[in-house]
C-alpha positions as CSV (number, residue, x, y, z in Angstrom):
1,M,-89.0,64.5,22.1
2,I,-91.0,63.9,19.0
3,G,-92.0,67.5,18.3
4,D,-94.6,67.8,15.6
5,A,-93.8,64.5,14.0
6,F,-96.9,62.8,15.5
7,D,-100.0,64.0,13.7
8,S,-102.3,65.4,16.4
9,T,-105.4,64.3,14.4
10,I,-104.9,60.7,15.8
11,N,-105.3,61.9,19.3
12,T,-108.2,64.1,18.3
13,S,-110.0,61.2,16.6
14,L,-109.5,59.0,19.7
15,T,-110.9,61.7,21.9
16,L,-114.0,62.2,19.8
17,H,-114.4,58.4,19.7
18,S,-114.2,58.1,23.5
19,Q,-116.9,60.8,23.9
20,Y,-119.4,59.0,21.6
21,Y,-118.4,55.4,22.1
22,P,-116.8,55.1,25.6
23,S,-117.2,51.3,25.7
24,H,-115.0,51.0,22.7
25,I,-111.9,52.5,24.3
26,G,-111.1,49.6,26.5
27,I,-111.3,47.3,23.5
28,I,-109.0,49.6,21.5
29,A,-106.5,49.7,24.4
30,K,-106.3,45.9,24.3
31,M,-105.9,45.6,20.5
32,G,-102.5,44.6,19.3
33,A,-101.3,43.4,22.7
34,P,-99.2,40.2,22.1
35,A,-99.8,37.1,24.3
36,A,-96.2,37.3,25.4
37,R,-94.2,40.4,24.4
38,P,-91.2,39.5,22.2
39,T,-87.8,40.9,23.0
40,V,-85.4,42.0,20.3
41,R,-81.8,41.7,21.4
42,L,-79.7,44.3,19.6
43,G,-75.9,44.4,19.9
44,V,-74.0,47.5,18.8
45,F,-70.5,46.2,17.9
46,L,-67.7,48.7,18.6
47,P,-64.3,47.1,18.5
48,A,-62.9,50.6,18.0
49,G,-64.3,54.1,18.3
50,A,-66.9,55.0,15.7
51,Q,-68.7,57.9,14.1
52,V,-71.4,59.2,16.4
53,L,-73.9,59.7,13.6
54,D,-73.2,56.2,12.3
55,T,-74.0,54.8,15.7
56,A,-77.0,57.1,16.4
57,C,-79.2,55.2,13.9
58,V,-79.7,52.6,16.6
59,D,-82.1,55.1,18.2
60,V,-84.4,54.8,15.2
61,L,-84.9,51.2,16.2
62,A,-85.0,52.0,19.9
63,T,-87.9,54.4,19.1
64,M,-89.9,51.4,18.0
65,S,-89.6,49.7,21.4
66,H,-92.3,49.2,24.0
67,E,-90.1,50.9,26.5
68,Y,-89.8,54.1,24.5
69,L,-93.4,54.3,23.3
70,S,-94.7,53.7,26.9
71,L,-93.0,56.9,27.9
72,L,-95.2,58.7,25.4
73,E,-98.5,57.1,26.6
74,D,-100.2,60.5,26.6
75,L,-99.4,60.9,22.9
76,V,-99.2,57.4,21.4
77,P,-102.4,55.3,21.0
78,P,-102.6,52.1,23.1
79,P,-102.7,49.7,20.1
80,I,-99.2,51.0,19.0
81,I,-97.8,50.7,22.5
82,N,-99.3,47.2,23.0
83,L,-97.9,45.9,19.7
84,A,-94.4,47.2,20.1
85,P,-91.6,44.7,21.0
86,S,-89.3,45.1,24.0
87,I,-85.8,46.0,22.8
88,K,-82.7,45.2,24.8
89,I,-79.6,47.0,23.5
90,F,-76.0,46.0,24.3
91,Y,-72.9,48.1,23.6
92,I,-70.2,45.5,22.8
93,G,-66.5,46.3,22.7
94,I,-63.0,45.0,23.3
95,V,-62.8,47.0,26.6
96,Q,-64.3,45.8,29.9
97,P,-67.9,46.7,30.9
98,G,-68.1,50.1,32.3
99,E,-65.1,51.4,30.4
100,P,-65.6,54.1,27.8
101,I,-65.4,53.6,24.0
102,E,-64.1,56.8,22.5
103,M,-66.3,58.1,19.7
104,T,-66.1,61.2,17.4
105,A,-67.2,64.7,18.5
106,A,-65.5,64.3,21.9
107,M,-68.1,61.7,23.0
108,S,-67.8,58.3,24.4
109,I,-70.1,55.3,24.9
110,Q,-70.0,53.1,28.0
111,C,-69.3,49.5,27.1
112,T,-71.9,47.2,28.5
113,H,-70.4,43.9,27.5
114,H,-67.0,42.5,26.4
115,F,-67.5,40.6,23.2
116,S,-66.5,37.4,25.0
117,D,-69.4,37.6,27.4
118,P,-71.7,34.6,26.7
119,E,-74.8,36.9,27.1
120,V,-73.9,38.4,23.7
121,G,-72.4,35.3,22.1
122,P,-73.6,33.7,18.9
123,G,-77.2,32.7,19.2
124,N,-78.1,35.3,21.8
125,L,-78.5,38.4,19.6
126,D,-81.1,39.0,16.9
127,I,-79.3,42.0,15.4
128,V,-75.7,43.2,15.3
129,L,-75.2,46.8,14.2
130,V,-71.7,47.7,13.1
131,P,-71.1,51.5,13.0
132,G,-68.1,52.9,11.1
133,P,-64.7,53.3,12.7
134,D,-61.5,54.9,11.3
135,P,-60.9,52.7,8.3
136,R,-57.2,52.8,8.9
137,L,-57.4,50.8,12.1
138,S,-56.8,47.1,12.5
139,F,-59.1,45.0,14.6
140,E,-58.6,42.3,17.1
141,R,-58.9,38.9,15.4
142,A,-61.0,37.3,18.2
143,A,-63.5,40.2,17.9
144,L,-63.7,39.7,14.2
145,D,-64.3,36.0,14.7
146,W,-67.1,36.8,17.1
147,L,-68.8,38.9,14.4
148,A,-68.3,36.1,11.8
149,A,-69.9,33.6,14.2
150,H,-73.0,35.8,14.5
151,A,-73.2,36.3,10.7
152,A,-73.0,32.6,10.2
153,R,-76.4,32.2,11.9
154,K,-79.2,33.0,9.4
155,E,-81.4,34.1,12.4
156,T,-79.0,37.0,13.2
157,D,-79.0,40.0,11.0
158,I,-75.9,42.1,10.5
159,L,-76.3,45.8,9.8
160,S,-73.2,47.6,8.5
161,V,-73.1,51.4,8.5
162,C,-70.6,53.5,6.5
163,T,-67.0,52.3,7.2
164,G,-68.4,49.5,9.4
165,I,-68.0,47.7,6.1
166,F,-64.2,47.5,6.8
167,I,-64.9,45.5,10.0
168,C,-67.3,43.2,8.2
169,G,-64.8,42.8,5.4
170,E,-62.0,41.9,7.8
171,A,-64.3,39.4,9.4
172,G,-64.9,37.7,6.0
173,L,-68.6,38.6,5.7
174,L,-68.4,40.3,2.2
175,K,-67.3,37.5,-0.1
176,G,-69.9,36.7,-2.7
177,K,-72.3,39.4,-1.2
178,K,-74.0,42.5,-2.7
179,V,-72.7,45.4,-0.6
180,C,-72.6,49.2,-0.3
181,G,-70.1,51.1,1.8
182,P,-69.3,54.9,1.4
183,R,-69.6,56.4,-2.1
184,S,-66.2,58.1,-1.8
185,M,-64.4,54.8,-1.0
186,Q,-65.7,52.4,-3.6
187,T,-62.4,52.1,-5.5
188,Q,-60.5,51.4,-2.2
189,L,-63.1,48.9,-1.0
190,K,-63.2,47.0,-4.3
191,A,-59.5,46.6,-4.3
192,K,-59.3,45.6,-0.6
193,F,-62.3,43.2,-0.6
194,E,-62.4,41.2,-3.8
195,G,-65.2,38.8,-4.6
196,S,-68.1,41.2,-3.7
197,T,-70.5,43.0,-5.9
198,W,-70.4,46.7,-5.0
199,F,-73.4,49.0,-5.3
200,G,-72.2,51.9,-3.1
201,D,-71.9,54.3,-6.0
202,S,-75.6,54.1,-6.8
203,L,-77.5,52.8,-3.7
204,R,-77.9,54.1,-0.2
205,W,-78.4,50.6,1.2
206,I,-78.7,47.0,0.1
207,Q,-79.7,43.6,1.6
208,D,-78.1,40.3,0.8
209,G,-79.5,37.5,3.0
210,N,-79.0,38.4,6.6
211,F,-76.3,41.0,5.7
212,W,-77.4,44.7,5.3
213,S,-75.0,47.5,4.4
214,C,-75.3,51.2,3.6
215,G,-73.4,54.2,2.4
216,G,-71.8,56.9,4.6
217,V,-73.0,58.3,7.9
218,T,-76.7,59.3,7.9
219,N,-77.5,56.6,5.3
220,G,-77.6,54.5,8.5
221,N,-81.0,56.0,9.1
222,D,-82.2,54.9,5.7
223,L,-80.7,51.4,6.4
224,V,-82.4,50.8,9.7
225,S,-85.7,52.2,8.4
226,A,-85.7,49.8,5.5
227,Y,-84.6,47.0,7.8
228,A,-87.5,47.6,10.2
229,R,-90.0,47.8,7.3
230,H,-88.7,44.5,5.8
231,T,-88.5,42.6,9.1
232,P,-92.0,42.1,10.6
233,K,-90.8,39.3,12.8
234,H,-89.1,41.9,14.9
235,F,-91.0,45.1,14.0
236,P,-94.7,44.7,12.9
237,G,-95.6,46.9,10.0
238,P,-97.5,49.6,12.1
239,I,-94.6,49.8,14.6
240,A,-92.0,50.2,11.9
241,E,-94.0,53.0,10.1
242,F,-94.9,54.7,13.4
243,G,-91.2,54.7,14.4
244,V,-89.8,56.1,11.2
245,N,-92.4,58.8,11.1
246,I,-91.7,59.8,14.7
247,C,-88.0,60.1,13.8
248,D,-88.8,61.7,10.4
249,V,-86.5,59.4,8.5
250,G,-86.9,56.6,5.9
251,D,-88.3,58.8,3.2
252,R,-85.2,59.0,0.9
253,P,-85.1,56.7,-2.1
254,Q,-82.8,53.6,-2.0
255,Q,-81.1,54.9,-5.1
256,Y,-79.0,58.1,-4.9
257,E,-80.6,61.1,-6.8
258,T,-77.2,61.9,-8.5
259,G,-74.7,59.6,-10.1
260,Q,-71.2,58.9,-9.0
261,A,-69.7,61.3,-11.5
262,M,-71.7,64.3,-10.2
263,F,-70.9,63.2,-6.6
264,T,-67.1,63.1,-7.4
265,L,-67.3,66.4,-9.3
266,R,-68.9,68.2,-6.3
267,M,-66.2,66.9,-4.0
268,V,-63.4,67.9,-6.3
269,W,-64.9,71.4,-6.7
270,Q,-64.9,71.9,-2.9
271,V,-61.2,70.9,-2.8
272,I,-60.4,73.4,-5.5
273,K,-62.3,76.1,-3.7
274,A,-60.5,75.3,-0.4
275,A,-57.1,75.5,-2.2
276,V,-57.9,78.9,-3.6
277,M,-59.2,80.2,-0.2
278,G,-56.0,78.8,1.4
279,V,-53.8,80.7,-1.0
280,G,-55.7,83.9,-0.3
281,K,-55.3,83.5,3.4
282,R,-51.5,83.0,3.1
283,K,-51.2,86.1,1.0
284,Q,-53.0,88.1,3.7
285,T,-50.5,87.0,6.3
């Protein structure tokens, strides 16, 4: 599962230590064990289908869980396993539990909770992840109000990925906030959701209070990596770093390496190439 991401020198050093200092291993195994293991309650909000890659960034956080790391006990040192929080993940939609939520790439996710379920109501989630849907869709008002009620609680963090920013905007979460959103949609977003300061043309992700947002698709990996690193109340430093290294993410800078003009030029150039190729194919037929 983790391939070569975990440096084998850690296991080697522990093995050598156990040979020369066997009495220390029991102490090491107990290091980092919390008195009562905390549970992070994470809701993935899917009021419509979403991009699979947007949604998949939840697995970066799941990799930091005691449940996941315990499966790798032959590879992961005990202090890491002991320190990791328990993570409970809910897939929340407008369909009933057990029904599929259609995603991209011919995939679906099974809904675990309708948004009206008290178990996932305001005050019962620590994190709400909002992956990106088709931005042309409209969303059920009651579901948007549910999201707004979570965001109103400072203890609950909202993580918006890609076009998830449209859901958050419709829920009224963006007013007065510093936000990102996809690079290619900045003009549209600025016109649709006024009163926000947009950084999506220059930054992969940004935080404003308990609201975090990022650019398109795999920038979700950068977002959740940064979130874990900045949120020790849920993810202690060693756990956050261990998790992002296992997943081999979180190493891209917050600021894009190229400016918006170059990004747009590259996209336009691909459109021109596609048009030329299309003309060539029509001539052949």
